[in-house]
FITI-161121 format. One record per atom (N, C-alpha, C, O): x negated, y, z negated; residue in three letters. Coordinates in steps of 0.1 Angstrom, whole numbers, plus 5000, padded with zeros to 4 digits. Example, Ala and Ser with C-alpha at 12.3 -4.5 7.8 and 13.67 -1.06 7.14 Angstrom:
2
486849434922ala487749554922ala486849674922ala485849674915ala487249784929ser486349894929ser487150004921ser486650114920ser
***
This chain:
114
275332682026val275132782016val273832872015val272732812013val274033022017gln272333052015gln272633242004gln273433332003gln271433202000leu271333311993leu270233361994leu269233281995leu269933531996val269133592005val268733721992val269533811988val267333681986glu267033751972glu266333911982glu265833911993glu266634011975ser265634141982ser265834231971ser266534211962ser264934331973gly264734441965gly263134401954gly262934501946gly262334311953gly261534341947gly260334431949gly260434461961gly259234471945gly258134521949gly257134541936gly257134461927gly256434661937leu254834651928leu255634791922leu255634891929leu256034761910val256134911897val255234911888val254534821887val255135001882gln254235011870gln254934981859gln256134991862gln254734941848pro254834951832pro255935051833pro255835161839pro257235001824gly258235121822gly258835141833gly259835211833gly258435091846gly259535151859gly260635061858gly260934981849gly261535091875ser262735021868ser263134981884ser263135081892ser263334831889leu263934771903leu265334731902leu265934701893leu265634741912arg267234691914arg266734561924arg266134571934arg267234411919leu267534361929leu268534331933leu269534381927leu268634231945ser270034231952ser270334091953ser269334031948ser271034001956cys271433851963cys272333891969cys273233941963cys272533861987ala273633841989ala273833691992ala273033632000ala275133591986ala275233511988ala276133442004ala276933512011ala276033322006ser277233302018ser277433162018ser276533092013ser278433102025gly278532962029gly279632912018gly280132802021gly280032972008phe280632911996phe281833031991phe281933131998phe282433021980thr283233071975thr282933141961thr283433121950thr281833231966phe281533341959phe282433361948phe281833311938phe283533401945ser284233481936ser284433361922ser284633381911ser284233221930arg284433101923arg283533031910arg283732961900arg282133121918asn281233051909asn280733191900asn280633311902asn280233101888gly279133181881gly277933221891gly277733141900gly277233331888met275633301890met274733361880met275133421870met273533341885ser272233311876ser271133401888ser271233401900ser270333481879trp268833521882trp267833441874trp267633481862trp267233351878tyr265833281874tyr264433361881tyr264333451890tyr263433291872arg262033371878arg261033291875arg260933241863arg260033281887gln259233191881gln257533271879gln257033331889gln257033261873ala255533321871ala254333261874ala254333151869ala253433281881pro252733171883pro252033071873pro251633101861pro251932951878gly252032861865gly252532861856gly251832821846gly253632901855lys254532871848lys255932811855lys256032821867lys257032741847glu257932661852glu259232791854glu259232891846glu259932781863arg261032851864arg262032871850arg262632781844arg262032971848glu263032991838glu264333081840glu264333191846glu265533041835leu266833131832leu266633271825leu266433291812leu266633401838val266933511835val268133541826val268033551814val269233551833ala270433571834ala271633501841ala271533451852ala272533501835thr273833441841thr274933561840thr274733661834thr275933531847ile277133611850ile278233501854ile277933411862ile279633521848ser280533461848ser281133501865ser280833591873ser282033411867asn282333411882asn283533581883asn283833621895asn284133641874thr284733721870thr283733881870thr283933991875thr282733821863gly281733921856gly282133961842gly281734071838gly283133881834gly283433921819gly282633881810gly282733911798gly281633781818ser280833731803ser279333701812ser279233651823ser278533751804thr277033791805thr276233691794thr276533651783thr275033661801tyr273833611793tyr272633651795tyr272133641806tyr271933681786tyr270233711788tyr269433621777tyr269733601765tyr268633581783val267333541777val266633651770val266633771774val266033601755asp266133731745asp265033771750asp264433851742asp264233751763ser262633861763ser263333991774ser262834101777ser264433951777val264934091784val266534121781val267434131789val266734121770lys267734181764lys268034281762lys267434321752lys268834401767gly268534561763gly267634611776gly268034721780gly266934571783arg266134591795arg267034551808arg267234641816arg267534441809phe267934401823phe269634371821phe270134341810phe270034401832thr271634431833thr271734321849thr271134311860thr272834261843ile273034131856ile274434191862ile274934281854ile275034171871ser276134221876ser276534181891ser275934131900ser277934241891arg278234131909arg279434171916arg280534171910arg279234211926asp280634291936asp281034131941asp280134051946asp281934101939asn282533981949asn283434011958asn284133931963asn283534131961ala284034191977ala283034191986ala283134181998ala281834221978lys280834201986lys279634081986lys278434091991lys280133971980asn279433861981asn278133871974asn277233781976asn277833981965thr276534021960thr276033981944thr276934011936thr275233941941val275133971928val273734051923val272634021930val273734141914tyr272434231913tyr271434211898tyr271834171887tyr270434221900leu270034201886leu269034421883leu267934461886leu270034471877gln269034561872gln267834571860gln268034551848gln266634591866met265434581856met265234741849met265234841857met265134741838asn264334891833asn263234841823asn263134721819asn262734901821asn261334931814asn260534781816asn260234691807asn260534791831leu259834641832leu258234651824leu257834761821leu257334511821asn256534571816asn255634401822asn256234301828asn254434411820val253634291830val253834151829val253434071837val254834111816glu254933981815glu256233961822glu256833861820glu256834061832asp258134021840asp257734051854asp258434121861asp256233961859thr255934001870thr256133801874thr255433711869thr257033791884ala257333651889ala258033711903ala258333821908ala258133581909val258933571917val260633541912val260733441904val261633591914tyr262833631910tyr263533561922tyr263433581934tyr264433481916tyr265433381926tyr267133371922tyr267433321911tyr267933401931cys269133371925cys269533241927cys269033161935cys270733221918asn271433061920asn272833061917asn273233121907asn273732991925ala274732991925ala275232851914ala274732741916ala276532871902gly276832771896gly277332661900gly278332671907gly276932531896gly277032401904gly276432401918gly277132371928gly275432441919met274732431930met273132451928met272432531935met272732371919pro271532371916pro270632351928pro269632411928pro271132271938gln269732251947gln269732341956gln268932311965gln270432461957tyr270132551964tyr269532721962tyr270232811956tyr268232731967trp267632841964trp267532931978trp267732911990trp267233021973gly266633151986gly265533151982gly265133091972gly264633251992gln263233251993gln262533341979gln261333371977gln263433371972gly263133491961gly262633581967gly262233581978gly262333721954thr261633841958thr260733851950thr260933791939thr259733901951gln258533901943gln258834061933gln259434171936gln258134011921val258134161917val256934151904val256834071895val256034251906thr254834251903thr254634391895thr254634491901thr254534391880val254434491872val252934521868val252334441860val252334601873ser250834661873ser250834781870ser251934841872ser249834841863ser249134991865ser248335001875ser247735111877ser
***
């Protein structure tokens, strides 16, 4: 199992980023996928989840209305569109496959700063 996150960077408050996670080594279309984040000195937290078909999603309250999770099963990729970013969104973002909590990618750094 391999999960490769990309798309992070430095952005000003109010800006946007689109994260991608390319998955391999398992049947992507059978698994729900999630994005997590970990800020310095804090525990890793669940940000958003999408079902295997994409028909159901979940967001933590702090990102509702600003972030959108989506997936392309043909490309084995899950995305996180992040709009109206604020400094509290600064973290390393990771994706994870449902039912496989032991597998993590290297993460992608998102820094929101003026």
